[in-house]
VMD Tcl script that builds the backbone (N, CA, C; Angstrom):
set m [mol new atoms 207]
animate dup $m
set s [atomselect $m all]
$s set {name element resname resid chain x y z} {
  {N N UNK 1 A 34.987 143.783 96.621}
  {CA C UNK 1 A 34.835 145.138 97.743}
  {C C UNK 1 A 33.699 145.469 97.612}
  {N N UNK 2 A 33.664 146.822 98.643}
  {CA C UNK 2 A 32.257 147.084 98.649}
  {C C UNK 2 A 31.413 148.431 97.486}
  {N N UNK 3 A 30.353 148.073 97.433}
  {CA C UNK 3 A 29.595 148.648 96.410}
  {C C UNK 3 A 30.004 150.464 97.096}
  {N N UNK 4 A 29.889 150.679 95.541}
  {CA C UNK 4 A 30.386 151.983 96.477}
  {C C UNK 4 A 28.567 153.441 95.436}
  {N N UNK 5 A 28.856 154.280 96.304}
  {CA C UNK 5 A 27.477 155.231 96.090}
  {C C UNK 5 A 27.780 156.915 96.797}
  {N N UNK 6 A 27.654 157.467 95.551}
  {CA C UNK 6 A 27.220 158.974 95.930}
  {C C UNK 6 A 28.008 159.292 97.211}
  {N N UNK 7 A 27.754 159.405 98.932}
  {CA C UNK 7 A 27.735 159.326 99.208}
  {C C UNK 7 A 29.457 159.020 99.409}
  {N N UNK 8 A 30.248 158.188 99.361}
  {CA C UNK 8 A 31.047 157.420 99.644}
  {C C UNK 8 A 32.614 158.517 98.904}
  {N N UNK 9 A 31.892 159.912 98.764}
  {CA C UNK 9 A 33.320 160.924 98.013}
  {C C UNK 9 A 35.043 160.255 98.223}
  {N N UNK 10 A 35.316 159.691 99.321}
  {CA C UNK 10 A 36.575 159.079 99.487}
  {C C UNK 10 A 36.677 158.000 98.985}
  {N N UNK 11 A 36.262 157.028 99.041}
  {CA C UNK 11 A 36.144 155.833 98.816}
  {C C UNK 11 A 35.623 155.789 96.919}
  {N N UNK 12 A 35.357 156.936 95.937}
  {CA C UNK 12 A 35.249 156.812 94.488}
  {C C UNK 12 A 36.477 157.921 94.338}
  {N N UNK 13 A 36.827 158.627 95.043}
  {CA C UNK 13 A 37.819 159.215 94.687}
  {C C UNK 13 A 39.395 158.042 94.457}
  {N N UNK 14 A 39.281 157.250 95.656}
  {CA C UNK 14 A 40.313 155.997 95.776}
  {C C UNK 14 A 41.008 155.270 95.098}
  {N N UNK 15 A 39.289 155.323 94.518}
  {CA C UNK 15 A 38.846 153.812 93.226}
  {C C UNK 15 A 39.507 154.313 91.962}
  {N N UNK 16 A 38.902 156.100 91.797}
  {CA C UNK 16 A 39.177 156.575 90.552}
  {C C UNK 16 A 41.124 156.408 90.034}
  {N N UNK 17 A 41.513 157.107 91.197}
  {CA C UNK 17 A 42.728 157.825 91.122}
  {C C UNK 17 A 43.601 156.197 91.211}
  {N N UNK 18 A 43.446 155.253 91.559}
  {CA C UNK 18 A 43.337 153.946 91.229}
  {C C UNK 18 A 43.761 153.862 89.655}
  {N N UNK 19 A 42.318 153.618 89.628}
  {CA C UNK 19 A 41.395 153.304 87.996}
  {C C UNK 19 A 42.341 154.853 86.943}
  {N N UNK 20 A 42.462 155.599 87.437}
  {CA C UNK 20 A 43.331 156.404 86.622}
  {C C UNK 20 A 43.844 157.328 86.811}
  {N N UNK 21 A 45.684 156.534 87.030}
  {CA C UNK 21 A 46.269 157.140 87.764}
  {C C UNK 21 A 47.050 158.508 86.875}
  {N N UNK 22 A 47.861 159.025 88.271}
  {CA C UNK 22 A 49.203 160.045 87.301}
  {C C UNK 22 A 47.540 161.318 86.496}
  {N N UNK 23 A 46.587 161.526 86.523}
  {CA C UNK 23 A 46.040 162.243 86.046}
  {C C UNK 23 A 46.051 164.280 86.878}
  {N N UNK 24 A 46.313 164.730 85.416}
  {CA C UNK 24 A 46.785 166.188 85.674}
  {C C UNK 24 A 44.345 166.690 86.417}
  {N N UNK 25 A 44.810 166.150 87.632}
  {CA C UNK 25 A 43.142 167.235 87.797}
  {C C UNK 25 A 42.641 168.247 88.016}
  {N N UNK 26 A 44.282 169.299 87.613}
  {CA C UNK 26 A 43.257 170.948 86.707}
  {C C UNK 26 A 42.565 170.463 85.784}
  {N N UNK 27 A 42.769 169.216 84.714}
  {CA C UNK 27 A 42.092 169.039 83.555}
  {C C UNK 27 A 40.745 168.027 83.355}
  {N N UNK 28 A 40.676 168.009 84.719}
  {CA C UNK 28 A 39.373 166.641 84.737}
  {C C UNK 28 A 38.545 167.490 85.178}
  {N N UNK 29 A 37.563 167.186 84.464}
  {CA C UNK 29 A 35.728 168.238 84.237}
  {C C UNK 29 A 34.772 167.233 85.117}
  {N N UNK 30 A 34.192 168.265 85.301}
  {CA C UNK 30 A 32.890 167.099 86.151}
  {C C UNK 30 A 32.060 166.316 85.935}
  {N N UNK 31 A 31.615 166.324 83.956}
  {CA C UNK 31 A 31.292 165.193 83.172}
  {C C UNK 31 A 32.018 163.971 83.406}
  {N N UNK 32 A 33.613 164.105 83.277}
  {CA C UNK 32 A 34.655 163.253 83.437}
  {C C UNK 32 A 34.707 161.925 84.726}
  {N N UNK 33 A 34.218 163.333 85.554}
  {CA C UNK 33 A 34.691 162.042 87.234}
  {C C UNK 33 A 32.957 161.652 87.830}
  {N N UNK 34 A 31.980 161.800 86.574}
  {CA C UNK 34 A 30.167 161.021 86.672}
  {C C UNK 34 A 30.624 160.140 85.354}
  {N N UNK 35 A 31.616 159.796 84.558}
  {CA C UNK 35 A 31.268 159.178 83.431}
  {C C UNK 35 A 32.458 157.795 84.638}
  {N N UNK 36 A 33.204 158.347 84.835}
  {CA C UNK 36 A 34.394 157.447 85.157}
  {C C UNK 36 A 33.859 156.847 86.416}
  {N N UNK 37 A 32.703 157.941 86.983}
  {CA C UNK 37 A 32.311 156.774 88.463}
  {C C UNK 37 A 31.260 156.036 88.130}
  {N N UNK 38 A 30.752 156.616 87.355}
  {CA C UNK 38 A 29.398 155.439 86.625}
  {C C UNK 38 A 30.082 154.104 86.528}
  {N N UNK 39 A 30.984 153.862 85.108}
  {CA C UNK 39 A 32.655 153.184 85.051}
  {C C UNK 39 A 32.985 152.306 86.378}
  {N N UNK 40 A 33.095 152.802 87.029}
  {CA C UNK 40 A 33.420 151.838 88.228}
  {C C UNK 40 A 32.018 150.383 87.925}
  {N N UNK 41 A 32.983 149.022 88.356}
  {CA C UNK 41 A 32.171 148.354 88.669}
  {C C UNK 41 A 31.090 148.382 89.489}
  {N N UNK 42 A 31.850 148.426 91.056}
  {CA C UNK 42 A 31.331 148.250 91.920}
  {C C UNK 42 A 30.735 150.068 92.434}
  {N N UNK 43 A 30.640 150.697 91.033}
  {CA C UNK 43 A 29.255 151.507 91.256}
  {C C UNK 43 A 27.822 150.796 91.596}
  {N N UNK 44 A 27.626 152.095 92.550}
  {CA C UNK 44 A 25.767 150.723 92.911}
  {C C UNK 44 A 24.698 151.506 92.596}
  {N N UNK 45 A 25.413 153.327 92.058}
  {CA C UNK 45 A 24.030 153.904 92.869}
  {C C UNK 45 A 23.122 154.703 91.845}
  {N N UNK 46 A 22.188 155.125 92.373}
  {CA C UNK 46 A 21.749 155.905 90.720}
  {C C UNK 46 A 22.491 157.385 90.597}
  {N N UNK 47 A 22.368 157.204 88.991}
  {CA C UNK 47 A 22.968 157.695 88.161}
  {C C UNK 47 A 22.627 159.522 87.941}
  {N N UNK 48 A 21.088 159.989 88.601}
  {CA C UNK 48 A 20.233 160.920 88.394}
  {C C UNK 48 A 20.520 161.925 89.763}
  {N N UNK 49 A 21.064 160.897 91.073}
  {CA C UNK 49 A 21.719 161.459 91.361}
  {C C UNK 49 A 22.617 162.613 92.391}
  {N N UNK 50 A 23.326 162.585 91.156}
  {CA C UNK 50 A 24.390 163.477 91.017}
  {C C UNK 50 A 24.678 164.796 90.373}
  {N N UNK 51 A 25.152 165.498 91.869}
  {CA C UNK 51 A 24.890 166.998 91.435}
  {C C UNK 51 A 26.671 167.778 91.210}
  {N N UNK 52 A 26.610 168.403 90.937}
  {CA C UNK 52 A 27.250 169.542 91.205}
  {C C UNK 52 A 28.505 169.294 92.050}
  {N N UNK 53 A 28.067 169.527 93.232}
  {CA C UNK 53 A 28.668 169.573 94.540}
  {C C UNK 53 A 28.830 168.498 94.973}
  {N N UNK 54 A 28.076 166.777 95.029}
  {CA C UNK 54 A 28.911 165.652 94.614}
  {C C UNK 54 A 29.678 165.379 93.883}
  {N N UNK 55 A 30.266 166.073 92.772}
  {CA C UNK 55 A 30.923 165.895 91.386}
  {C C UNK 55 A 32.637 166.809 92.489}
  {N N UNK 56 A 31.974 167.227 92.551}
  {CA C UNK 56 A 32.851 168.813 93.097}
  {C C UNK 56 A 33.532 167.884 94.220}
  {N N UNK 57 A 33.264 167.505 95.226}
  {CA C UNK 57 A 33.492 166.730 96.643}
  {C C UNK 57 A 34.371 165.304 96.363}
  {N N UNK 58 A 33.828 164.334 95.182}
  {CA C UNK 58 A 34.945 162.999 95.044}
  {C C UNK 58 A 36.484 164.214 94.366}
  {N N UNK 59 A 35.886 165.015 93.531}
  {CA C UNK 59 A 37.236 165.705 92.536}
  {C C UNK 59 A 38.530 166.400 94.411}
  {N N UNK 60 A 37.542 167.115 95.488}
  {CA C UNK 60 A 38.454 166.912 95.768}
  {C C UNK 60 A 38.943 166.525 96.454}
  {N N UNK 61 A 38.688 165.317 97.182}
  {CA C UNK 61 A 39.287 164.446 98.113}
  {C C UNK 61 A 40.358 163.614 96.752}
  {N N UNK 62 A 40.068 163.575 95.426}
  {CA C UNK 62 A 41.323 163.227 94.520}
  {C C UNK 62 A 41.929 162.803 94.902}
  {N N UNK 63 A 41.567 164.930 94.926}
  {CA C UNK 63 A 43.311 166.036 94.859}
  {C C UNK 63 A 44.049 166.154 96.003}
  {N N UNK 64 A 43.387 165.691 96.731}
  {CA C UNK 64 A 43.850 166.206 98.489}
  {C C UNK 64 A 44.603 164.573 98.517}
  {N N UNK 65 A 44.077 163.610 98.184}
  {CA C UNK 65 A 44.250 162.617 98.627}
  {C C UNK 65 A 45.818 162.339 97.302}
  {N N UNK 66 A 45.815 163.479 96.513}
  {CA C UNK 66 A 46.781 162.744 95.648}
  {C C UNK 66 A 47.750 164.285 95.834}
  {N N UNK 67 A 47.880 164.844 96.520}
  {CA C UNK 67 A 48.220 165.905 97.128}
  {C C UNK 67 A 47.988 166.831 98.083}
  {N N UNK 68 A 49.109 165.387 98.769}
  {CA C UNK 68 A 48.933 166.196 100.790}
  {C C UNK 68 A 49.632 167.227 101.073}
  {N N UNK 69 A 49.073 167.512 102.156}
  {CA C UNK 69 A 50.714 168.628 102.575}
  {C C UNK 69 A 51.218 168.554 103.056}
}
mol reanalyze $m
mol bondsrecalc $m
mol representation Tube
mol addrep $m
């Protein structure tokens, strides 16, 4: 699998959904998104680059993937 970086919110969201299926995303904090992303084996970016905007984008992508229109 390709390495993941913060600018790949959609790819990170897909991987988190696969790693943590069935999560109630209303209960998932940005801190948890941060921790789970860092724990992904193919995540290769600098943790210090994360911010609320990036983490919110990952959460939004995950939500949209699991709750399609």
